[in-house]
LUMBAMI-483640 format. One line per field, with one value per residue: residue number from 0; y, z, x of N, C-alpha, C in turn; residue in three letters. Coordinates in nm, 4 decimals. Each point is the difference from the previous one (the first is absolute). Layout:
<recs>
resi = [NUM, ...]
n.py = [Y, ...]
n.pz = [Z, ...]
n.px = [X, ...]
ca.py = [Y, ...]
ca.pz = [Z, ...]
ca.px = [X, ...]
c.py = [Y, ...]
c.pz = [Z, ...]
c.px = [X, ...]
resn = [ALA, ...]
</recs>
This chain:
<recs>
resi = [0, 1, 2, 3, 4, 5, 6, 7, 8, 9, 10, 11, 12, 13, 14, 15, 16, 17, 18, 19, 20, 21, 22, 23, 24, 25, 26, 27, 28, 29, 30, 31, 32, 33, 34, 35, 36, 37, 38, 39, 40, 41, 42, 43, 44, 45, 46, 47, 48, 49, 50, 51, 52, 53, 54, 55, 56, 57, 58, 59, 60, 61, 62, 63, 64, 65, 66, 67, 68, 69, 70, 71, 72, 73, 74, 75, 76, 77, 78, 79, 80, 81, 82, 83, 84, 85, 86, 87, 88, 89, 90, 91, 92, 93, 94, 95, 96, 97, 98, 99, 100, 101, 102, 103, 104, 105, 106, 107, 108, 109, 110, 111, 112, 113, 114, 115, 116, 117, 118, 119, 120, 121, 122, 123, 124, 125, 126, 127, 128, 129, 130, 131, 132, 133, 134, 135, 136, 137, 138, 139, 140, 141, 142, 143, 144, 145, 146, 147, 148, 149, 150, 151, 152, 153, 154, 155]
n.py = [-0.1225, -0.0178, -0.1139, -0.0291, 0.0154, -0.0571, -0.1112, -0.0055, 0.0286, -0.0868, -0.0658, 0.0349, -0.0163, -0.0901, 0.1061, 0.0016, 0.0543, 0.1236, -0.0453, -0.0442, 0.1175, 0.0698, -0.0706, 0.0216, 0.1194, 0.0043, -0.0703, 0.0840, 0.1058, -0.0484, -0.0579, 0.1143, 0.0602, -0.0834, 0.0196, 0.1228, -0.0058, -0.0834, 0.0827, 0.1119, -0.0837, -0.0130, -0.1132, 0.0691, -0.0531, -0.0580, 0.0777, -0.1063, 0.0580, -0.1096, -0.0127, -0.1048, -0.0379, 0.0857, -0.0956, 0.0774, -0.0359, 0.0242, -0.0881, -0.0327, 0.1283, 0.0167, -0.1082, 0.0410, 0.1146, -0.0251, -0.0825, 0.1064, 0.0680, -0.0868, -0.0266, 0.1498, 0.0163, -0.1087, -0.0670, -0.0395, -0.0348, 0.1082, 0.0183, -0.0621, 0.0661, -0.0564, 0.0623, 0.0096, 0.1301, 0.0413, 0.1086, 0.0383, 0.1242, 0.1074, 0.0862, 0.0775, 0.1139, -0.0363, -0.1136, -0.0064, -0.1086, -0.0450, -0.0554, -0.0429, -0.0850, -0.1106, -0.0640, -0.1122, -0.0373, 0.0316, -0.0937, 0.0355, -0.0238, 0.0184, -0.0832, -0.0946, 0.0252, 0.0056, -0.1142, -0.0436, 0.0413, -0.0511, -0.1058, 0.0037, 0.0408, -0.1108, -0.0292, 0.0569, -0.0423, 0.1053, -0.0456, 0.0100, 0.0794, -0.0828, 0.0385, 0.0686, 0.0190, -0.0410, -0.0802, 0.0088, -0.1373, -0.0724, -0.0720, -0.1163, -0.0447, -0.0898, -0.0271, -0.0713, -0.0636, -0.0559, -0.0705, -0.0206, -0.0998, -0.0219, 0.0995, -0.1131, 0.0081, -0.0568, 0.0962, 0.0672]
n.pz = [-0.0005, 0.0546, -0.0637, -0.0030, 0.1281, 0.0193, -0.0756, 0.0745, 0.1049, -0.0416, -0.0335, 0.1064, 0.0640, -0.1040, -0.0192, 0.1231, 0.0069, 0.0024, -0.0827, -0.0614, 0.0272, -0.0437, -0.1018, 0.0010, 0.0211, -0.0935, -0.0651, 0.0349, -0.0055, -0.1144, -0.0547, 0.0163, -0.0449, -0.1166, -0.0220, 0.0190, -0.0755, -0.0700, 0.0087, -0.0048, -0.0950, 0.0109, 0.0362, 0.1052, 0.0444, 0.0635, 0.0809, 0.0628, 0.1174, 0.0474, 0.1215, 0.0429, 0.0803, 0.1084, 0.0645, 0.0976, -0.0842, -0.0639, -0.0901, -0.0027, 0.0108, -0.0995, -0.0640, 0.0138, -0.0311, -0.1084, -0.0158, 0.0263, -0.0674, -0.1004, 0.0179, -0.0039, -0.1024, -0.0628, 0.0625, -0.0547, 0.1220, -0.0249, -0.0754, -0.0975, 0.0377, -0.1160, -0.0305, -0.1370, 0.0382, -0.0753, 0.0182, -0.0327, -0.0402, 0.0287, -0.0601, 0.0844, -0.0431, 0.1233, -0.0639, 0.0158, 0.0751, -0.1050, 0.0203, 0.1276, -0.0946, 0.0450, -0.0659, 0.0146, -0.0098, 0.1285, 0.0959, -0.0101, -0.1276, 0.0221, 0.1063, -0.0696, -0.1050, 0.0923, 0.0371, -0.1255, -0.0080, 0.1243, -0.0173, -0.1132, 0.0771, 0.0654, -0.1303, 0.0558, -0.0901, -0.0803, -0.1073, -0.0932, -0.0297, -0.0910, -0.1090, -0.0546, -0.0869, 0.1075, -0.0201, 0.1267, -0.0149, 0.0086, 0.0853, -0.0697, 0.1244, -0.0451, 0.1223, -0.0026, 0.1062, 0.0481, 0.0313, 0.1245, 0.0307, 0.1309, -0.0710, -0.0072, -0.1016, 0.1056, -0.0480, 0.1118]
n.px = [0.0828, 0.1052, 0.0387, -0.1188, -0.0063, 0.1204, -0.0376, -0.1010, 0.0786, 0.0739, -0.1044, -0.0602, 0.1184, -0.0127, -0.0915, -0.0346, 0.1311, -0.0452, -0.0825, 0.1051, 0.0786, -0.0921, -0.0102, 0.1243, -0.0152, -0.1132, 0.0699, 0.1164, -0.0836, -0.0609, 0.1222, 0.0489, -0.1170, -0.0077, 0.1415, -0.0086, -0.1066, 0.0591, 0.0998, -0.0702, -0.0704, 0.1395, -0.0556, -0.0202, 0.1171, -0.0994, 0.0683, 0.0064, 0.0103, 0.0526, -0.0473, 0.0452, -0.0984, 0.0629, 0.0434, 0.0252, 0.0961, -0.1036, -0.0434, 0.1293, 0.0308, -0.1033, 0.0324, 0.1200, -0.0206, -0.0659, 0.0919, 0.0837, -0.0770, -0.0073, 0.1253, 0.0056, -0.0924, 0.0409, -0.1135, 0.1097, -0.0138, -0.0742, 0.1043, -0.0333, 0.1116, 0.0411, 0.1156, 0.0035, -0.0171, -0.0920, 0.0634, -0.1236, 0.0563, -0.0679, 0.0815, -0.0751, -0.0400, -0.0294, 0.0036, -0.1138, 0.0023, -0.0657, -0.1227, 0.0331, 0.0589, -0.0210, 0.1022, -0.0217, -0.1248, -0.0157, 0.0126, -0.1034, 0.0007, -0.1267, 0.0203, 0.0574, -0.0756, -0.1056, 0.0627, 0.0146, -0.1217, -0.0371, 0.0610, -0.0618, -0.0981, 0.0506, 0.0221, 0.1012, 0.0844, -0.0177, -0.0731, 0.0929, -0.1094, -0.0694, 0.0802, -0.0908, 0.0997, 0.0762, -0.1069, -0.0233, 0.0132, -0.1162, 0.0706, 0.0172, 0.0076, 0.0943, -0.0128, 0.1195, -0.0546, 0.1076, -0.1113, 0.0483, -0.0774, -0.0188, -0.0877, -0.0902, -0.0708, -0.0646, -0.0637, 0.0207]
ca.py = [0.1196, 0.1279, 0.0186, 0.0474, 0.1452, 0.0780, 0.0117, 0.0920, 0.1333, 0.0280, 0.0197, 0.1289, 0.1165, -0.0319, 0.1180, 0.1199, -0.0376, 0.0504, -0.0734, -0.1333, 0.0211, 0.0121, -0.1289, -0.0823, 0.0614, -0.0548, -0.1421, -0.0293, 0.0392, -0.1004, -0.1175, 0.0441, 0.0026, -0.1294, -0.0755, 0.0513, -0.0247, -0.1444, -0.0144, 0.0558, -0.0714, -0.1435, -0.0089, 0.0149, -0.1143, 0.0387, -0.0572, -0.0010, -0.0481, -0.0695, -0.0416, -0.0966, 0.0195, -0.0656, 0.0046, 0.0350, -0.1202, -0.1049, -0.0997, -0.0718, 0.0709, -0.0045, -0.1473, -0.0237, 0.0821, -0.0643, -0.1367, 0.0297, 0.0473, -0.1222, -0.0670, 0.0781, 0.0230, -0.1052, -0.1408, -0.0799, -0.1241, -0.0056, -0.0229, -0.1054, 0.0720, -0.0608, 0.0063, 0.1357, 0.0661, 0.1160, 0.1191, 0.0834, 0.1186, 0.1228, 0.1084, 0.1296, 0.1043, 0.0563, -0.1006, -0.0812, -0.1273, -0.0236, -0.1134, -0.1185, -0.1377, -0.1048, -0.1258, -0.0779, 0.0212, -0.0910, -0.0109, 0.1327, 0.1123, 0.1405, 0.0428, 0.0090, 0.1313, 0.0975, 0.0143, 0.0454, 0.1526, 0.0711, -0.0130, 0.0779, 0.1349, 0.0185, 0.0196, 0.1442, 0.0723, 0.0116, -0.0241, 0.1136, -0.0470, -0.0076, 0.1254, -0.0067, 0.1483, 0.0891, 0.0049, -0.1325, -0.0789, -0.1132, -0.1227, -0.1246, -0.0792, -0.1474, -0.0444, -0.1497, -0.0287, -0.1434, -0.0234, -0.1231, -0.0057, -0.1376, -0.0138, -0.0449, -0.0129, -0.1461, -0.0067, -0.0128]
ca.pz = [0.0052, 0.0173, -0.1472, -0.0742, 0.0431, -0.0481, -0.1450, -0.0396, 0.0131, -0.0940, -0.1191, 0.0237, 0.0008, -0.0769, -0.0914, 0.0813, 0.1011, 0.1239, 0.0441, 0.0357, 0.1381, 0.0997, 0.0093, 0.0744, 0.1311, 0.0558, 0.0073, 0.1202, 0.1228, 0.0128, 0.0536, 0.1327, 0.0913, 0.0143, 0.0804, 0.1329, 0.0711, 0.0304, 0.1167, 0.1219, 0.0544, 0.0528, 0.1344, 0.1080, 0.0999, 0.1413, 0.0845, 0.1373, 0.0843, 0.1164, 0.1059, 0.0855, 0.1471, 0.0640, 0.1463, 0.0377, 0.0304, -0.1048, 0.0295, 0.1118, 0.1196, 0.0270, 0.0272, 0.1420, 0.0955, -0.0065, 0.0669, 0.1465, 0.0565, 0.0186, 0.1147, 0.1131, 0.0302, -0.0466, 0.0485, -0.1239, 0.0353, -0.0458, -0.1461, -0.0672, -0.0760, -0.0096, -0.1509, -0.0561, -0.0261, -0.0851, 0.0412, -0.1212, 0.0652, -0.0816, 0.0670, -0.0504, -0.0487, 0.1153, 0.0527, 0.0888, -0.0492, -0.0119, -0.0648, 0.0197, -0.0022, 0.0354, -0.0611, -0.0099, 0.1141, 0.1134, 0.1066, 0.0831, -0.1019, 0.0231, 0.1141, -0.0311, -0.0764, 0.0858, 0.0876, -0.0927, -0.0301, 0.1188, 0.0001, -0.1090, 0.0478, 0.1089, -0.0548, 0.0159, -0.1125, -0.1028, -0.1289, -0.0856, -0.1014, -0.1395, -0.0745, -0.1511, -0.0530, 0.1117, 0.0962, 0.0853, -0.0348, 0.0734, -0.0761, 0.0688, 0.0291, 0.0462, 0.0897, 0.0421, 0.1353, 0.0355, 0.1461, 0.0436, 0.1295, 0.0462, 0.0075, -0.1281, -0.0224, -0.0121, -0.0455, 0.1132]
ca.px = [-0.0924, 0.0833, 0.0528, -0.1179, -0.0255, 0.1188, -0.0109, -0.1012, 0.0595, 0.1121, -0.0669, -0.0614, 0.1010, 0.1210, 0.0496, 0.0320, 0.0987, -0.0481, -0.1237, 0.0536, 0.0519, -0.1139, -0.0544, 0.0960, -0.0099, -0.1275, 0.0008, 0.0882, -0.0707, -0.1093, 0.0617, 0.0371, -0.1242, -0.0347, 0.0809, -0.0083, -0.1253, 0.0128, 0.0973, -0.0587, -0.1106, 0.0421, -0.0536, 0.0955, -0.0104, -0.0141, 0.1018, -0.0491, 0.0890, -0.0640, 0.0895, -0.0842, -0.0015, 0.1199, -0.0099, 0.1294, 0.0727, -0.0530, -0.1000, 0.0424, -0.0073, -0.1303, -0.0409, 0.0677, -0.0606, -0.1439, 0.0063, 0.0169, -0.1307, -0.0842, 0.0440, -0.0153, -0.1426, -0.0913, 0.0242, 0.0001, -0.0497, -0.1404, -0.0035, 0.0866, 0.0911, 0.1185, 0.0331, 0.0058, -0.1194, 0.0055, -0.0739, -0.0235, -0.0522, 0.0116, 0.0669, -0.0725, 0.0661, 0.0647, 0.1017, -0.0777, -0.0463, -0.1453, -0.0539, 0.0903, -0.0462, 0.0937, -0.0180, -0.1292, -0.0951, 0.0326, -0.1058, -0.0340, 0.0557, -0.0428, 0.0626, 0.1499, 0.0187, -0.0236, 0.1134, 0.1063, -0.0147, 0.0356, 0.1463, 0.0558, -0.0179, 0.1074, 0.1220, 0.0167, 0.0373, -0.0879, 0.0496, 0.0020, -0.0886, 0.0461, -0.0185, -0.0223, 0.0022, 0.0224, -0.1110, -0.0118, -0.1209, -0.0294, 0.0651, -0.0251, 0.1279, -0.0045, 0.0997, -0.0192, 0.0598, 0.0002, -0.0222, 0.0230, -0.0629, -0.0394, -0.1369, -0.0429, -0.1488, -0.0305, -0.1343, -0.0967]
c.py = [0.1404, 0.0318, 0.0607, 0.1565, 0.0963, 0.0176, 0.1010, 0.1474, 0.0325, 0.0239, 0.1384, 0.1161, -0.0116, 0.1128, 0.1170, -0.0424, 0.0498, -0.0785, -0.1493, 0.0061, 0.0015, -0.1417, -0.1004, 0.0412, -0.0445, -0.1496, -0.0304, 0.0415, -0.1079, -0.1233, 0.0275, -0.0063, -0.1317, -0.0859, 0.0516, -0.0411, -0.1522, -0.0199, 0.0371, -0.0875, -0.1446, -0.0044, 0.0006, -0.1138, 0.0575, -0.0767, 0.0069, -0.0499, -0.0612, -0.0533, -0.0953, 0.0451, -0.0505, 0.0155, 0.0282, -0.1165, -0.1157, -0.0893, -0.1050, 0.0641, 0.0076, -0.1250, -0.0254, 0.0885, -0.0498, -0.1259, 0.0301, 0.0502, -0.1098, -0.0871, 0.0628, 0.0046, -0.1033, -0.1314, -0.0945, -0.1459, -0.0216, -0.0592, -0.1205, 0.0673, -0.0736, -0.0070, 0.1444, 0.0612, 0.1230, 0.1069, 0.0930, 0.1211, 0.1155, 0.0953, 0.1169, 0.1081, 0.0794, -0.1005, -0.0965, -0.1341, -0.0164, -0.1209, -0.1257, -0.1305, -0.0922, -0.1333, -0.1049, 0.0304, -0.1063, -0.0156, 0.1369, 0.1233, 0.1421, 0.0638, 0.0214, 0.1268, 0.1179, 0.0307, 0.0518, 0.1535, 0.0689, 0.0024, 0.0982, 0.1547, 0.0424, 0.0389, 0.1542, 0.0730, -0.0059, -0.0402, 0.1295, -0.0475, -0.0027, 0.1266, -0.0219, 0.1538, 0.1120, 0.0186, -0.1459, -0.0681, -0.1193, -0.1210, -0.1227, -0.0667, -0.1353, -0.0369, -0.1476, -0.0172, -0.1440, -0.0052, -0.1485, -0.0103, -0.1502, -0.0310, -0.0343, -0.0076, -0.1398, -0.0130, -0.0114, 0.0627]
c.pz = [0.0010, -0.1467, -0.0814, 0.0355, -0.0611, -0.1475, -0.0448, 0.0259, -0.0984, -0.1429, -0.0100, -0.0198, -0.0868, -0.0857, 0.0813, 0.1084, 0.1418, 0.0504, 0.0509, 0.1284, 0.1094, 0.0134, 0.0875, 0.1505, 0.0768, 0.0212, 0.1187, 0.1193, 0.0291, 0.0768, 0.1486, 0.1010, 0.0378, 0.0969, 0.1518, 0.0711, 0.0234, 0.1249, 0.1219, 0.0551, 0.0603, 0.1473, 0.0997, 0.0882, 0.1448, 0.0853, 0.1425, 0.0938, 0.1228, 0.0990, 0.0868, 0.1410, 0.0580, 0.1456, 0.0465, 0.0367, -0.1039, 0.0544, 0.1218, 0.1308, 0.0554, 0.0594, 0.1593, 0.1064, 0.0288, 0.0841, 0.1551, 0.0577, 0.0189, 0.1267, 0.1297, 0.0435, -0.0346, 0.0492, -0.1256, 0.0425, -0.0223, -0.1433, -0.0414, -0.1047, -0.0081, -0.1519, -0.0453, -0.0202, -0.0825, 0.0524, -0.1128, 0.0630, -0.0962, 0.0911, -0.0616, -0.0240, 0.1168, 0.0690, 0.1071, -0.0607, 0.0097, -0.0745, -0.0055, -0.0154, 0.0224, -0.0736, 0.0379, 0.1145, 0.0990, 0.0802, 0.0651, -0.0862, 0.0291, 0.1306, -0.0224, -0.0772, 0.0829, 0.0952, -0.0745, -0.0327, 0.1157, 0.0130, -0.1106, 0.0306, 0.1016, -0.0581, -0.0059, -0.1129, -0.1074, -0.1317, -0.0760, -0.1168, -0.1304, -0.0605, -0.1435, -0.0512, 0.1152, 0.1007, 0.0709, -0.0565, 0.0853, -0.0780, 0.0855, 0.0326, 0.0565, 0.0772, 0.0366, 0.1231, 0.0264, 0.1562, 0.0239, 0.1408, 0.0177, 0.0020, -0.1385, -0.0019, -0.0042, -0.0472, 0.1098, -0.0275]
c.px = [0.0994, 0.0674, -0.1102, -0.0064, 0.1275, -0.0064, -0.1161, 0.0362, 0.0938, -0.0713, -0.0728, 0.0861, 0.1301, 0.0543, 0.0532, 0.0983, -0.0495, -0.1225, 0.0527, 0.0561, -0.1243, -0.0573, 0.0819, -0.0110, -0.1242, 0.0079, 0.0763, -0.0863, -0.1081, 0.0477, 0.0536, -0.1022, -0.0585, 0.0852, -0.0062, -0.1327, -0.0029, 0.0828, -0.0659, -0.1167, 0.0344, -0.0383, 0.1209, -0.0073, -0.0179, 0.0977, -0.0506, 0.1258, -0.0714, 0.0963, -0.0799, 0.0044, 0.1181, -0.0125, 0.1682, 0.0885, -0.0395, -0.1014, 0.0355, -0.0102, -0.1408, -0.0422, 0.0521, -0.0794, -0.1566, 0.0099, 0.0215, -0.1273, -0.0889, 0.0254, -0.0223, -0.1506, -0.0977, 0.0365, -0.0253, -0.0529, -0.1433, -0.0173, 0.0903, 0.0809, 0.1294, 0.0392, -0.0066, -0.1423, 0.0219, -0.0908, -0.0169, -0.0793, 0.0218, 0.0879, -0.0625, 0.0883, 0.0689, 0.1037, -0.0570, -0.0522, -0.1517, -0.0257, 0.0876, -0.0719, 0.0943, -0.0336, 0.1044, -0.0814, 0.0210, -0.1297, -0.0406, 0.0554, -0.0428, 0.0608, 0.1447, 0.0241, -0.0114, 0.1193, 0.1218, -0.0189, 0.0505, 0.1618, 0.0645, -0.0067, 0.0940, 0.1383, 0.0205, 0.0368, -0.0986, 0.0654, 0.0139, -0.0896, 0.0525, -0.0240, -0.0143, -0.0087, 0.0063, -0.1078, -0.0188, -0.1317, 0.0010, 0.0726, -0.0218, 0.1366, -0.0257, 0.1150, -0.0240, 0.0732, -0.0295, -0.0143, 0.0446, -0.0508, -0.0317, -0.1378, -0.0450, -0.1429, -0.0315, -0.1491, -0.1020, -0.1282]
resn = [MET, ASN, LYS, LYS, LEU, LEU, THR, THR, PHE, LEU, LEU, LEU, PHE, ASN, ASN, ASP, ILE, ILE, SER, LEU, ARG, LYS, ALA, ILE, ILE, ILE, LEU, LEU, LEU, PHE, PHE, GLY, ILE, VAL, GLY, TYR, SER, GLN, GLU, SER, GLN, ALA, PRO, LYS, GLU, ALA, THR, THR, THR, SER, GLN, ASN, ALA, GLU, PHE, PRO, GLY, GLY, ASP, GLU, ALA, PHE, ALA, LYS, GLU, PHE, LEU, GLN, MET, ILE, HIS, SER, TYR, ILE, ASP, LEU, GLY, LYS, TYR, ALA, VAL, ASN, GLY, LYS, PHE, VAL, PHE, VAL, PHE, ASP, VAL, ASN, THR, SER, GLY, LYS, VAL, GLU, ASN, LEU, ASP, VAL, LEU, PRO, LYS, VAL, LYS, ASN, SER, ASP, MET, PHE, ILE, ASP, ASP, MET, LYS, PHE, ALA, ILE, LYS, LYS, VAL, LYS, LYS, LYS, TRP, LYS, PRO, ALA, MET, LYS, ASP, GLY, GLN, PRO, VAL, ILE, SER, LYS, LYS, ILE, ILE, LYS, ILE, ASN, PHE, THR, SER, ASP, HIS, PHE, ASP, HIS, GLY, ASP]
</recs>
């Protein structure tokens, strides 16, 4: 198509040198505008920056302090806890823990989760909330803790 347009311009202005110069300038301006408009319409990539929620000293420091609070405030003898447990919770925009869930479920699970909520609130240090584009956001954390005890669920 560009060759046809150029040929048409040359045929129209082949007798007049000044007109030929005008035609070339018009062509250059046309292609320059078309090239510029295509360049400026390119989609811009959205860049986002994010950072995960952090506990002072890391996840291991949180697990250690949480386990200390559990042993200080909770009677684990009421529950059949032995082995690895997964604690899933949200860290809100102010660094507080919310919406705690514990897996796997154990005997008296509701009471166990309530006791774990109590113990997790006793952890004195706050989390540094997750950030997205410089703003704090709610984030989900998963912490695994291995319990060892002499208490087993016998299916009473």
